[in-house]
N, CA, C and O atoms as a Tinker XYZ file with bonds, in Angstrom:
   400  protein
     1  N      1.122000   -1.135000    0.118000    73     2
     2  CA     0.181000    0.505000   -0.323000    64     1     3
     3  C      0.797000    1.006000    0.051000    63     2     4     5
     4  O      1.552000    0.869000    1.013000    81     3
     5  N      0.563000    1.949000   -0.847000    73     3     6
     6  CA     1.242000    3.637000   -0.902000    64     5     7
     7  C      1.111000    4.166000    0.465000    63     6     8     9
     8  O      0.060000    3.823000    1.006000    81     7
     9  N      1.742000    4.767000    1.038000    73     7    10
    10  CA     2.398000    5.786000    1.731000    64     9    11
    11  C      1.974000    7.612000    1.841000    63    10    12    13
    12  O      2.110000    7.880000    0.647000    81    11
    13  N      1.765000    8.300000    2.181000    73    11    14
    14  CA     1.430000    9.670000    1.583000    64    13    15
    15  C      2.857000   10.036000    1.167000    63    14    16    17
    16  O      3.184000   10.651000    0.152000    81    15
    17  N      3.706000    9.518000    2.197000    73    15    18
    18  CA     4.981000   10.184000    1.880000    64    17    19
    19  C      5.543000    9.535000    0.979000    63    18    20    21
    20  O      6.427000   10.233000    0.483000    81    19
    21  N      5.462000    8.295000    0.394000    73    19    22
    22  CA     5.656000    7.919000   -1.038000    64    21    23
    23  C      5.006000    8.798000   -2.222000    63    22    24    25
    24  O      5.711000    9.465000   -2.979000    81    23
    25  N      3.388000    8.732000   -2.332000    73    23    26
    26  CA     2.984000    9.982000   -3.443000    64    25    27
    27  C      3.384000   11.071000   -3.138000    63    26    28    29
    28  O      2.906000   11.866000   -3.947000    81    27
    29  N      4.099000   11.657000   -2.304000    73    27    30
    30  CA     4.639000   13.058000   -2.035000    64    29    31
    31  C      6.475000   13.153000   -2.916000    63    30    32    33
    32  O      7.039000   14.159000   -3.347000    81    31
    33  N      6.968000   11.704000   -2.911000    73    31    34
    34  CA     8.231000   11.444000   -3.155000    64    33    35
    35  C      7.723000   11.611000   -4.815000    63    34    36    37
    36  O      8.197000   12.420000   -5.612000    81    35
    37  N      6.929000   10.887000   -5.016000    73    35    38
    38  CA     6.449000   10.515000   -6.878000    64    37    39
    39  C      6.344000   11.932000   -6.796000    63    38    40    41
    40  O      7.414000   12.514000   -6.974000    81    39
    41  N      5.477000   12.557000   -6.603000    73    39    42
    42  CA     5.182000   13.799000   -6.700000    64    41    43
    43  C      6.258000   14.468000   -7.185000    63    42    44    45
    44  O      6.301000   14.659000   -8.400000    81    43
    45  N      7.352000   14.964000   -6.322000    73    43    46
    46  CA     8.549000   15.925000   -6.134000    64    45    47
    47  C      9.054000   15.344000   -7.509000    63    46    48    49
    48  O      8.980000   15.970000   -8.567000    81    47
    49  N      9.616000   13.980000   -7.364000    73    47    50
    50  CA    10.285000   13.585000   -8.753000    64    49    51
    51  C      9.514000   13.486000  -10.100000    63    50    52    53
    52  O     10.089000   12.956000  -11.052000    81    51
    53  N      8.410000   13.902000  -10.223000    73    51    54
    54  CA     7.304000   14.024000  -11.783000    64    53    55
    55  C      7.772000   15.239000  -11.830000    63    54    56    57
    56  O      8.401000   15.721000  -12.772000    81    55
    57  N      7.472000   15.793000  -10.782000    73    55    58
    58  CA     7.649000   17.912000  -10.940000    64    57    59
    59  C      8.985000   17.977000  -11.706000    63    58    60    61
    60  O      9.062000   18.477000  -12.828000    81    59
    61  N     10.160000   17.384000  -10.966000    73    59    62
    62  CA    11.159000   17.666000  -11.365000    64    61    63
    63  C     11.920000   17.217000  -12.381000    63    62    64    65
    64  O     12.835000   17.919000  -12.811000    81    63
    65  N     11.628000   15.913000  -12.934000    73    63    66
    66  CA    11.808000   15.361000  -14.049000    64    65    67
    67  C     11.332000   15.841000  -14.938000    63    66    68    69
    68  O     11.933000   15.608000  -15.986000    81    67
    69  N      9.865000   16.873000  -15.080000    73    67    70
    70  CA     9.212000   17.839000  -16.063000    64    69    71
    71  C     10.010000   19.238000  -15.966000    63    70    72    73
    72  O      9.644000   20.191000  -16.656000    81    71
    73  N     11.166000   19.338000  -15.046000    73    71    74
    74  CA    11.322000   20.572000  -15.021000    64    73    75
    75  C     10.735000   21.779000  -14.725000    63    74    76    77
    76  O     11.002000   22.956000  -14.970000    81    75
    77  N      9.499000   20.938000  -13.885000    73    75    78
    78  CA     9.263000   22.340000  -12.680000    64    77    79
    79  C      9.614000   22.582000  -11.366000    63    78    80    81
    80  O     10.602000   22.032000  -10.879000    81    79
    81  N      8.784000   23.489000  -10.617000    73    79    82
    82  CA     9.278000   23.767000   -9.203000    64    81    83
    83  C      8.309000   23.324000   -7.910000    63    82    84    85
    84  O      7.161000   23.745000   -8.052000    81    83
    85  N      8.482000   22.727000   -6.948000    73    83    86
    86  CA     7.914000   22.228000   -6.184000    64    85    87
    87  C      8.398000   22.911000   -5.179000    63    86    88    89
    88  O      9.512000   23.406000   -5.350000    81    87
    89  N      7.597000   23.159000   -3.659000    73    87    90
    90  CA     7.496000   23.380000   -2.591000    64    89    91
    91  C      7.007000   23.156000   -1.749000    63    90    92    93
    92  O      5.778000   23.202000   -1.783000    81    91
    93  N      7.687000   22.786000   -0.512000    73    91    94
    94  CA     6.991000   22.236000    0.508000    64    93    95
    95  C      6.210000   23.094000    1.294000    63    94    96    97
    96  O      6.865000   23.827000    2.036000    81    95
    97  N      4.519000   23.249000    1.355000    73    95    98
    98  CA     4.047000   24.520000    2.434000    64    97    99
    99  C      3.901000   24.672000    3.408000    63    98   100   101
   100  O      2.752000   24.277000    3.607000    81    99
   101  N      4.420000   25.115000    4.565000    73    99   102
   102  CA     3.773000   25.183000    5.662000    64   101   103
   103  C      3.481000   26.542000    6.119000    63   102   104   105
   104  O      4.214000   27.462000    5.756000    81   103
   105  N      2.564000   26.735000    6.816000    73   103   106
   106  CA     2.297000   28.134000    7.242000    64   105   107
   107  C      2.374000   28.264000    8.916000    63   106   108   109
   108  O      1.272000   27.920000    9.343000    81   107
   109  N      3.049000   28.543000    9.752000    73   107   110
   110  CA     3.217000   28.219000   11.125000    64   109   111
   111  C      1.716000   29.106000   11.683000    63   110   112   113
   112  O      1.139000   28.857000   12.742000    81   111
   113  N      1.454000   29.766000   11.058000    73   111   114
   114  CA     0.357000   30.539000   11.851000    64   113   115
   115  C     -0.939000   29.845000   11.329000    63   114   116   117
   116  O     -1.903000   29.983000   12.082000    81   115
   117  N     -1.144000   29.168000   10.257000    73   115   118
   118  CA    -2.080000   28.970000    9.310000    64   117   119
   119  C     -2.312000   27.351000    9.245000    63   118   120   121
   120  O     -1.600000   26.672000    8.505000    81   119
   121  N     -3.491000   26.670000   10.172000    73   119   122
   122  CA    -3.438000   25.659000   10.089000    64   121   123
   123  C     -4.147000   24.843000    8.814000    63   122   124   125
   124  O     -4.972000   25.542000    8.226000    81   123
   125  N     -3.981000   23.493000    8.276000    73   123   126
   126  CA    -4.846000   23.315000    7.563000    64   125   127
   127  C     -5.067000   23.745000    5.774000    63   126   128   129
   128  O     -5.995000   23.485000    5.008000    81   127
   129  N     -3.422000   24.705000    5.503000    73   127   130
   130  CA    -3.011000   24.452000    4.095000    64   129   131
   131  C     -2.224000   23.271000    3.402000    63   130   132   133
   132  O     -1.520000   22.481000    4.030000    81   131
   133  N     -2.477000   23.230000    1.659000    73   131   134
   134  CA    -2.512000   22.213000    1.222000    64   133   135
   135  C     -0.614000   21.683000    1.415000    63   134   136   137
   136  O      0.133000   22.656000    1.308000    81   135
   137  N     -0.216000   20.942000    1.552000    73   135   138
   138  CA     1.304000   20.428000    1.750000    64   137   139
   139  C      2.038000   20.658000    0.481000    63   138   140   141
   140  O      2.867000   19.749000    0.437000    81   139
   141  N      2.170000   21.435000   -0.618000    73   139   142
   142  CA     3.018000   21.431000   -1.593000    64   141   143
   143  C      2.611000   22.443000   -2.357000    63   142   144   145
   144  O      1.453000   22.763000   -2.087000    81   143
   145  N      3.229000   23.235000   -3.420000    73   143   146
   146  CA     3.206000   24.410000   -4.077000    64   145   147
   147  C      3.684000   23.904000   -5.645000    63   146   148   149
   148  O      4.703000   23.226000   -5.513000    81   147
   149  N      3.318000   24.002000   -6.967000    73   147   150
   150  CA     3.864000   23.014000   -7.712000    64   149   151
   151  C      3.604000   24.454000   -8.812000    63   150   152   153
   152  O      2.558000   25.026000   -9.118000    81   151
   153  N      4.781000   24.671000   -9.144000    73   151   154
   154  CA     5.016000   25.949000  -10.711000    64   153   155
   155  C      5.441000   24.549000  -11.658000    63   154   156   157
   156  O      6.280000   23.699000  -11.358000    81   155
   157  N      4.899000   24.585000  -12.434000    73   155   158
   158  CA     5.206000   24.325000  -13.603000    64   157   159
   159  C      4.740000   25.080000  -15.103000    63   158   160   161
   160  O      3.763000   25.812000  -14.941000    81   159
   161  N      5.184000   25.041000  -16.325000    73   159   162
   162  CA     5.008000   25.469000  -17.744000    64   161   163
   163  C      3.610000   26.920000  -17.338000    63   162   164   165
   164  O      2.464000   26.833000  -17.779000    81   163
   165  N      4.078000   28.065000  -16.485000    73   163   166
   166  CA     3.290000   28.722000  -16.225000    64   165   167
   167  C      2.374000   28.783000  -15.119000    63   166   168   169
   168  O      1.839000   29.832000  -14.759000    81   167
   169  N      2.190000   27.657000  -14.574000    73   167   170
   170  CA     1.080000   27.104000  -13.639000    64   169   171
   171  C      1.479000   26.997000  -12.498000    63   170   172   173
   172  O      2.620000   26.647000  -12.195000    81   171
   173  N      0.120000   27.437000  -11.319000    73   171   174
   174  CA     1.004000   27.233000   -9.892000    64   173   175
   175  C     -0.676000   26.624000   -9.232000    63   174   176   177
   176  O     -1.800000   27.128000   -9.233000    81   175
   177  N     -0.018000   25.097000   -8.632000    73   175   178
   178  CA    -0.951000   24.425000   -8.388000    64   177   179
   179  C     -0.758000   24.328000   -6.824000    63   178   180   181
   180  O      0.384000   24.478000   -6.389000    81   179
   181  N     -1.847000   24.077000   -5.909000    73   179   182
   182  CA    -1.357000   24.211000   -4.407000    64   181   183
   183  C     -1.963000   22.632000   -4.510000    63   182   184   185
   184  O     -2.817000   22.246000   -5.308000    81   183
   185  N     -1.311000   21.876000   -3.529000    73   183   186
   186  CA    -1.528000   20.416000   -3.459000    64   185   187
   187  C     -1.652000   19.329000   -2.098000    63   186   188   189
   188  O     -0.755000   18.792000   -1.448000    81   187
   189  N     -3.086000   19.254000   -1.970000    73   187   190
   190  CA    -2.725000   18.444000   -0.762000    64   189   191
   191  C     -2.996000   17.103000   -0.843000    63   190   192   193
   192  O     -3.997000   16.504000   -1.235000    81   191
   193  N     -1.578000   16.598000   -0.259000    73   191   194
   194  CA    -1.319000   15.031000   -0.267000    64   193   195
   195  C     -2.433000   14.245000    1.276000    63   194   196   197
   196  O     -2.781000   14.849000    2.291000    81   195
   197  N     -2.716000   12.854000    0.921000    73   195   198
   198  CA    -3.338000   12.053000    1.634000    64   197   199
   199  C     -3.161000   11.029000    1.269000    63   198   200   201
   200  O     -2.990000   10.796000    0.072000    81   199
   201  N     -3.146000    9.923000    2.380000    73   199   202
   202  CA    -2.646000    8.691000    2.062000    64   201   203
   203  C     -4.153000    7.641000    1.107000    63   202   204   205
   204  O     -5.279000    7.898000    1.534000    81   203
   205  N     -4.113000    7.173000    0.589000    73   203   206
   206  CA    -5.049000    6.613000   -0.385000    64   205   207
   207  C     -6.157000    5.667000    0.911000    63   206   208   209
   208  O     -5.935000    4.896000    1.845000    81   207
   209  N     -7.616000    6.405000    0.152000    73   207   210
   210  CA    -8.789000    6.304000    0.941000    64   209   211
   211  C     -8.775000    6.854000    1.924000    63   210   212   213
   212  O     -9.422000    6.343000    2.837000    81   211
   213  N     -8.083000    8.061000    2.173000    73   211   214
   214  CA    -8.349000    9.119000    3.048000    64   213   215
   215  C     -8.915000   10.701000    2.479000    63   214   216   217
   216  O     -8.241000   11.099000    1.528000    81   215
   217  N     -9.718000   11.383000    2.787000    73   215   218
   218  CA   -10.212000   12.654000    2.395000    64   217   219
   219  C     -9.385000   14.120000    3.308000    63   218   220   221
   220  O     -8.786000   14.252000    4.376000    81   219
   221  N     -9.687000   14.798000    2.443000    73   219   222
   222  CA    -8.903000   16.331000    3.443000    64   221   223
   223  C    -10.305000   16.426000    4.420000    63   222   224   225
   224  O    -11.505000   16.194000    4.278000    81   223
   225  N     -9.407000   16.907000    5.488000    73   223   226
   226  CA   -10.465000   17.098000    6.824000    64   225   227
   227  C    -11.328000   18.748000    6.048000    63   226   228   229
   228  O    -11.241000   19.336000    4.970000    81   227
   229  N    -12.097000   18.945000    7.311000    73   227   230
   230  CA   -12.875000   20.271000    7.055000    64   229   231
   231  C    -11.954000   21.460000    7.036000    63   230   232   233
   232  O    -12.368000   22.387000    6.342000    81   231
   233  N    -10.841000   21.641000    7.618000    73   231   234
   234  CA   -10.047000   22.740000    7.694000    64   233   235
   235  C     -9.505000   22.661000    6.349000    63   234   236   237
   236  O     -9.822000   23.416000    5.429000    81   235
   237  N     -8.524000   21.542000    6.271000    73   235   238
   238  CA    -8.304000   21.546000    4.610000    64   237   239
   239  C     -9.148000   21.345000    3.726000    63   238   240   241
   240  O     -8.441000   20.988000    2.783000    81   239
   241  N    -10.154000   21.330000    3.389000    73   239   242
   242  CA   -11.385000   21.468000    2.121000    64   241   243
   243  C    -11.595000   23.331000    2.511000    63   242   244   245
   244  O    -11.955000   24.119000    1.636000    81   243
   245  N    -11.384000   23.633000    3.514000    73   243   246
   246  CA   -11.732000   25.420000    3.387000    64   245   247
   247  C    -10.427000   25.838000    2.358000    63   246   248   249
   248  O    -10.494000   26.152000    1.170000    81   247
   249  N     -9.423000   25.749000    3.084000    73   247   250
   250  CA    -8.148000   26.234000    2.472000    64   249   251
   251  C     -8.443000   25.845000    1.133000    63   250   252   253
   252  O     -8.196000   26.721000    0.304000    81   251
   253  N     -8.903000   24.773000    0.689000    73   251   254
   254  CA    -8.395000   24.072000   -0.855000    64   253   255
   255  C     -9.701000   25.307000   -1.773000    63   254   256   257
   256  O     -9.498000   25.972000   -2.789000    81   255
   257  N    -10.942000   25.221000   -0.945000    73   255   258
   258  CA   -12.482000   26.163000   -1.357000    64   257   259
   259  C    -11.691000   27.650000   -1.417000    63   258   260   261
   260  O    -11.771000   28.141000   -2.543000    81   259
   261  N    -11.014000   28.396000   -0.543000    73   259   262
   262  CA   -10.869000   30.348000   -0.497000    64   261   263
   263  C     -9.926000   29.894000   -1.503000    63   262   264   265
   264  O    -10.428000   30.410000   -2.501000    81   263
   265  N     -8.797000   29.215000   -1.949000    73   263   266
   266  CA    -7.921000   29.179000   -2.965000    64   265   267
   267  C     -8.692000   29.168000   -4.760000    63   266   268   269
   268  O     -8.341000   29.841000   -5.729000    81   267
   269  N     -9.717000   28.226000   -4.663000    73   267   270
   270  CA   -10.083000   28.087000   -5.864000    64   269   271
   271  C    -11.058000   29.197000   -6.254000    63   270   272   273
   272  O    -11.254000   29.460000   -7.440000    81   271
   273  N    -11.937000   30.132000   -4.835000    73   271   274
   274  CA   -12.491000   31.311000   -4.585000    64   273   275
   275  C    -11.139000   31.979000   -5.572000    63   274   276   277
   276  O    -11.463000   32.251000   -6.728000    81   275
   277  N     -9.839000   32.220000   -5.228000    73   275   278
   278  CA    -9.154000   33.174000   -5.571000    64   277   279
   279  C     -8.753000   33.157000   -6.521000    63   278   280   281
   280  O     -7.801000   33.887000   -6.797000    81   279
   281  N     -9.607000   31.856000   -7.927000    73   279   282
   282  CA    -8.614000   31.685000   -8.771000    64   281   283
   283  C     -7.272000   30.737000   -8.845000    63   282   284   285
   284  O     -6.645000   30.517000   -9.881000    81   283
   285  N     -7.022000   30.330000   -7.819000    73   283   286
   286  CA    -5.548000   29.456000   -7.985000    64   285   287
   287  C     -6.121000   27.861000   -7.935000    63   286   288   289
   288  O     -6.692000   27.207000   -7.062000    81   287
   289  N     -5.780000   27.638000   -8.997000    73   287   290
   290  CA    -5.492000   25.658000   -8.689000    64   289   291
   291  C     -5.147000   24.814000   -7.700000    63   290   292   293
   292  O     -3.989000   24.643000   -7.319000    81   291
   293  N     -6.148000   24.253000   -7.245000    73   291   294
   294  CA    -5.702000   22.623000   -6.187000    64   293   295
   295  C     -5.826000   21.766000   -6.844000    63   294   296   297
   296  O     -6.313000   21.688000   -7.972000    81   295
   297  N     -5.400000   21.044000   -6.208000    73   295   298
   298  CA    -5.423000   19.299000   -6.237000    64   297   299
   299  C     -5.657000   18.696000   -5.101000    63   298   300   301
   300  O     -5.497000   19.324000   -4.055000    81   299
   301  N     -6.054000   17.447000   -5.088000    73   299   302
   302  CA    -6.078000   16.472000   -3.937000    64   301   303
   303  C     -5.158000   15.129000   -4.148000    63   302   304   305
   304  O     -5.845000   14.501000   -4.954000    81   303
   305  N     -4.197000   14.469000   -3.929000    73   303   306
   306  CA    -3.664000   13.394000   -4.460000    64   305   307
   307  C     -3.532000   12.667000   -3.075000    63   306   308   309
   308  O     -3.382000   13.040000   -1.912000    81   307
   309  N     -3.663000   11.374000   -3.766000    73   307   310
   310  CA    -3.313000   10.204000   -2.881000    64   309   311
   311  C     -2.695000    8.556000   -3.145000    63   310   312   313
   312  O     -2.360000    7.690000   -2.337000    81   311
   313  N     -2.718000    8.574000   -4.645000    73   311   314
   314  CA    -2.297000    7.635000   -5.213000    64   313   315
   315  C     -1.266000    8.156000   -6.418000    63   314   316   317
   316  O     -1.334000    9.200000   -7.066000    81   315
   317  N     -0.292000    7.080000   -6.499000    73   315   318
   318  CA     0.447000    7.380000   -7.792000    64   317   319
   319  C     -0.146000    7.601000   -8.769000    63   318   320   321
   320  O      0.467000    8.325000   -9.554000    81   319
   321  N     -1.584000    7.124000   -9.231000    73   319   322
   322  CA    -2.412000    7.387000  -10.447000    64   321   323
   323  C     -2.491000    8.736000  -10.706000    63   322   324   325
   324  O     -2.260000    9.341000  -11.753000    81   323
   325  N     -2.868000    9.165000   -9.552000    73   323   326
   326  CA    -3.352000   10.978000   -9.235000    64   325   327
   327  C     -2.572000   11.466000   -9.417000    63   326   328   329
   328  O     -2.870000   12.522000   -9.976000    81   327
   329  N     -1.216000   11.316000   -9.229000    73   327   330
   330  CA     0.051000   12.182000   -9.199000    64   329   331
   331  C      0.631000   12.454000  -10.806000    63   330   332   333
   332  O      1.150000   13.436000  -11.337000    81   331
   333  N      0.255000   10.999000  -11.330000    73   331   334
   334  CA     0.703000   10.722000  -12.606000    64   333   335
   335  C     -0.447000   11.457000  -13.795000    63   334   336   337
   336  O      0.056000   11.789000  -14.868000    81   335
   337  N     -1.754000   11.669000  -13.624000    73   335   338
   338  CA    -3.044000   12.603000  -14.309000    64   337   339
   339  C     -2.922000   13.612000  -13.828000    63   338   340   341
   340  O     -3.761000   14.390000  -14.281000    81   339
   341  N     -2.029000   14.235000  -12.807000    73   339   342
   342  CA    -2.320000   15.745000  -12.412000    64   341   343
   343  C     -1.513000   16.136000  -13.210000    63   342   344   345
   344  O     -1.766000   17.020000  -14.028000    81   343
   345  N      0.076000   15.294000  -13.068000    73   343   346
   346  CA     1.259000   16.099000  -14.142000    64   345   347
   347  C      1.099000   15.982000  -15.170000    63   346   348   349
   348  O      1.659000   16.860000  -15.828000    81   347
   349  N      0.300000   14.925000  -16.005000    73   347   350
   350  CA    -0.182000   14.729000  -17.516000    64   349   351
   351  C     -0.970000   15.806000  -17.743000    63   350   352   353
   352  O     -0.934000   16.096000  -18.938000    81   351
   353  N     -1.954000   16.820000  -16.849000    73   351   354
   354  CA    -2.830000   17.627000  -17.149000    64   353   355
   355  C     -2.177000   19.130000  -17.099000    63   354   356   357
   356  O     -2.558000   20.090000  -17.769000    81   355
   357  N     -1.225000   19.111000  -16.256000    73   355   358
   358  CA    -0.105000   20.202000  -16.117000    64   357   359
   359  C      0.318000   20.098000  -17.348000    63   358   360   361
   360  O      0.069000   21.079000  -18.049000    81   359
   361  N      1.019000   19.015000  -17.968000    73   359   362
   362  CA     1.937000   19.096000  -18.723000    64   361   363
   363  C      0.894000   19.605000  -20.138000    63   362   364   365
   364  O      1.322000   20.366000  -21.007000    81   363
   365  N     -0.268000   19.123000  -20.147000    73   363   366
   366  CA    -1.496000   19.482000  -21.567000    64   365   367
   367  C     -1.692000   20.915000  -21.171000    63   366   368   369
   368  O     -1.991000   21.630000  -22.127000    81   367
   369  N     -1.625000   21.367000  -20.310000    73   367   370
   370  CA    -2.191000   22.933000  -20.141000    64   369   371
   371  C     -1.223000   23.761000  -20.739000    63   370   372   373
   372  O     -1.239000   24.508000  -21.718000    81   371
   373  N      0.007000   23.298000  -19.531000    73   371   374
   374  CA     1.353000   24.336000  -20.129000    64   373   375
   375  C      1.316000   24.288000  -21.595000    63   374   376   377
   376  O      1.402000   25.358000  -22.198000    81   375
   377  N      1.215000   23.344000  -22.160000    73   375   378
   378  CA     1.664000   23.097000  -24.020000    64   377   379
   379  C      0.708000   24.121000  -24.382000    63   378   380   381
   380  O      0.912000   25.092000  -25.111000    81   379
   381  N     -0.113000   23.869000  -23.924000    73   379   382
   382  CA    -1.738000   24.634000  -24.806000    64   381   383
   383  C     -1.230000   26.667000  -24.477000    63   382   384   385
   384  O     -1.256000   27.585000  -25.297000    81   383
   385  N     -0.909000   26.695000  -23.281000    73   383   386
   386  CA    -0.444000   27.987000  -22.239000    64   385   387
   387  C      0.429000   28.434000  -23.301000    63   386   388   389
   388  O     -0.022000   29.440000  -23.848000    81   387
   389  N      1.694000   27.964000  -23.850000    73   387   390
   390  CA     2.900000   28.061000  -24.470000    64   389   391
   391  C      2.632000   28.025000  -26.092000    63   390   392   393
   392  O      3.566000   27.894000  -26.884000    81   391
   393  N      1.311000   28.151000  -26.490000    73   391   394
   394  CA     1.630000   27.351000  -28.070000    64   393   395
   395  C      1.683000   26.151000  -28.614000    63   394   396   397
   396  O      1.498000   26.093000  -29.830000    81   395
   397  N      1.895000   25.147000  -28.013000    73   395   398
   398  CA     2.790000   24.193000  -28.485000    64   397   399
   399  C      1.700000   22.924000  -29.008000    63   398   400
   400  O      2.149000   21.887000  -29.497000    81   399
């Protein structure tokens, strides 16, 4: 079974392999913010990582919705497949943004 840490490592490796940037996001004064920020192909996405089968808690859902309200992309990933799908989507959108 995949652990949250394994999923995070895959995300980091995929982002780096594509030439993107990812930061661990922590806010000491604000709990529940997403775990990672991805910057790739002119896009910024805040990512909440979960163990397979787990969902964001109420506070995490609140911050994801707040970011979306501000027109910021968000994602929740809990499996290798979801990481791969997110990165494929970012590649497609990045290509579109840059006319490829």
